[in-house]
Backbone bond lengths (Angstrom), bond angles and torsions (degrees), N, CA, C in turn:
res aa  C-N    CA-C-N  psi(-1)  N-CA   C-N-CA  omega(-1)  CA-C   N-CA-C  phi
1 M - - - 1.449 - - 1.520 109.49 -
2 A 1.305 117.52 129.14 1.463 121.91 -179.73 1.521 110.02 -71.72
3 K 1.329 115.15 143.04 1.459 119.64 177.96 1.512 109.84 -70.65
4 E 1.301 114.67 135.24 1.455 121.48 179.61 1.534 109.21 -79.83
5 K 1.322 115.91 134.51 1.458 121.24 175.76 1.513 108.00 -95.89
6 I 1.309 116.36 115.12 1.455 121.48 178.76 1.518 107.16 -140.16
7 S 1.308 116.14 139.42 1.461 119.34 -177.46 1.527 110.31 -70.60
8 Y 1.307 114.24 160.51 1.461 120.90 177.50 1.529 109.61 -58.47
9 E 1.321 115.70 -47.04 1.459 120.61 -178.01 1.530 111.86 -62.48
10 A 1.321 116.80 -41.48 1.468 120.59 178.47 1.530 110.66 -66.52
11 S 1.321 116.69 -37.00 1.464 120.48 177.61 1.521 110.87 -63.11
12 I 1.331 116.75 -46.51 1.465 121.25 179.76 1.527 110.37 -61.53
13 K 1.322 116.56 -42.40 1.468 120.57 179.61 1.521 110.68 -61.63
14 E 1.334 116.40 -44.03 1.471 119.55 -179.75 1.525 110.75 -65.94
15 I 1.325 117.31 -40.42 1.471 120.76 177.04 1.521 110.26 -59.50
16 E 1.333 116.26 -46.64 1.466 120.59 -179.93 1.524 111.57 -61.18
17 E 1.328 116.76 -40.06 1.465 120.46 179.41 1.525 110.97 -64.91
18 I 1.312 116.77 -42.28 1.466 120.55 179.60 1.528 110.00 -66.08
19 L 1.331 116.90 -44.25 1.464 119.99 179.88 1.526 111.42 -62.81
20 E 1.320 116.42 -37.94 1.467 119.86 177.97 1.526 110.43 -62.70
21 K 1.327 116.46 -42.05 1.465 120.13 178.52 1.525 110.69 -62.63
22 I 1.339 116.38 -40.95 1.466 120.25 179.11 1.528 109.98 -65.32
23 E 1.341 116.86 -47.08 1.459 121.74 -176.68 1.523 112.84 -65.23
24 T 1.321 117.66 -35.54 1.460 120.92 -177.77 1.527 112.66 -89.32
25 G 1.313 116.48 -3.45 1.460 119.82 179.72 1.513 113.38 78.57
26 N 1.319 117.66 16.03 1.469 121.51 -179.79 1.523 112.95 -91.10
27 L 1.307 116.20 24.33 1.457 121.21 179.86 1.516 107.99 -128.49
28 G 1.305 115.96 123.03 1.448 119.95 -178.97 1.526 112.15 -71.78
29 V 1.308 114.67 156.83 1.463 121.14 -179.95 1.528 110.68 -59.03
30 D 1.324 116.28 -36.87 1.458 120.33 -179.21 1.527 112.20 -64.98
31 E 1.324 116.76 -28.62 1.464 121.53 -178.88 1.522 112.86 -88.66
32 L 1.313 116.99 -19.91 1.457 121.89 -170.05 1.522 113.60 -56.24
33 A 1.312 118.98 -49.81 1.464 121.71 -177.79 1.522 111.29 -60.91
34 G 1.311 116.62 -42.17 1.458 120.36 178.89 1.513 112.37 -64.04
35 K 1.331 116.29 -41.14 1.468 120.38 -179.69 1.523 111.10 -69.67
36 V 1.329 117.26 -38.99 1.464 120.23 177.00 1.526 109.60 -63.26
37 S 1.312 117.56 -40.21 1.461 121.84 176.38 1.522 110.82 -62.55
38 R 1.325 116.81 -42.44 1.467 121.33 179.04 1.530 110.86 -63.19
39 V 1.327 116.97 -43.75 1.466 120.50 178.38 1.525 109.91 -61.16
40 T 1.316 117.04 -40.64 1.465 120.85 178.70 1.527 110.51 -60.51
41 E 1.323 117.22 -44.14 1.471 121.35 177.70 1.525 111.30 -62.14
42 L 1.323 116.17 -44.35 1.465 120.80 -178.88 1.522 111.29 -65.27
43 L 1.330 116.91 -41.70 1.466 120.37 178.48 1.527 111.00 -62.95
44 K 1.317 116.61 -39.94 1.459 120.42 177.86 1.529 110.25 -62.86
45 A 1.323 117.03 -43.82 1.466 121.32 179.01 1.525 110.62 -63.14
46 C 1.329 117.41 -41.65 1.467 121.11 178.49 1.527 110.95 -63.93
47 R 1.309 116.66 -44.63 1.472 121.30 179.18 1.523 110.18 -60.99
48 N 1.326 117.20 -44.03 1.460 120.77 178.74 1.526 111.41 -62.95
49 K 1.332 116.46 -41.66 1.461 120.52 179.14 1.522 110.73 -63.89
50 L 1.323 117.38 -42.43 1.467 121.10 178.56 1.527 111.36 -63.73
51 H 1.319 117.36 -42.43 1.463 120.98 178.78 1.529 110.51 -64.18
52 H 1.324 116.35 -41.92 1.468 120.83 179.40 1.530 110.40 -64.34
53 T 1.322 116.12 -43.93 1.461 120.60 179.66 1.531 110.47 -64.14
54 E 1.318 116.69 -42.30 1.463 120.98 178.17 1.534 110.41 -60.43
55 A 1.324 116.91 -42.49 1.464 120.92 178.96 1.527 110.92 -64.26
56 Q 1.325 116.76 -40.31 1.466 120.10 178.37 1.526 111.06 -63.97
57 I 1.314 116.83 -43.70 1.466 120.86 179.77 1.517 110.30 -64.56
58 Q 1.328 116.72 -43.17 1.460 120.18 179.64 1.523 110.62 -62.38
59 K 1.321 117.30 -39.49 1.462 121.08 178.50 1.529 110.26 -62.54
60 I 1.321 116.24 -43.82 1.467 120.52 178.70 1.521 110.33 -61.91
61 L 1.320 116.07 -44.62 1.462 119.80 179.82 1.524 111.60 -64.65
62 D 1.316 116.83 -38.93 1.458 120.81 179.52 1.529 111.79 -66.28
63 E 1.325 116.46 -31.59 1.463 120.85 -178.31 1.520 112.58 -87.05
64 S 1.334 117.25 -11.44 1.472 120.45 -178.87 1.517 110.25 -73.69
65 P 1.335 116.08 138.23 1.465 118.72 176.74 1.531 109.68 -67.82
66 T 1.288 115.09 143.82 1.473 118.86 178.42 1.516 109.28 -91.34
67 D 1.307 115.47 155.08 1.466 121.36 -178.33 1.525 111.97 -90.74
68 E 1.299 117.09 9.53 1.461 119.49 -176.88 1.494 112.88 -79.51
């Protein structure tokens, strides 16, 4: 299965929408497991994106000349 490309912002929005459905009771029991699985995938993608971004920023900072 090919990895889905979804932006961080779109992932957060989808997570929030799913959580709202769960909290308000607008999600059927039959859908619950699938939605929880989807949220888990989205959270993993967000965490990976944050780690990658942090590494990129750290690399830039490490390569920047210091004013000392």
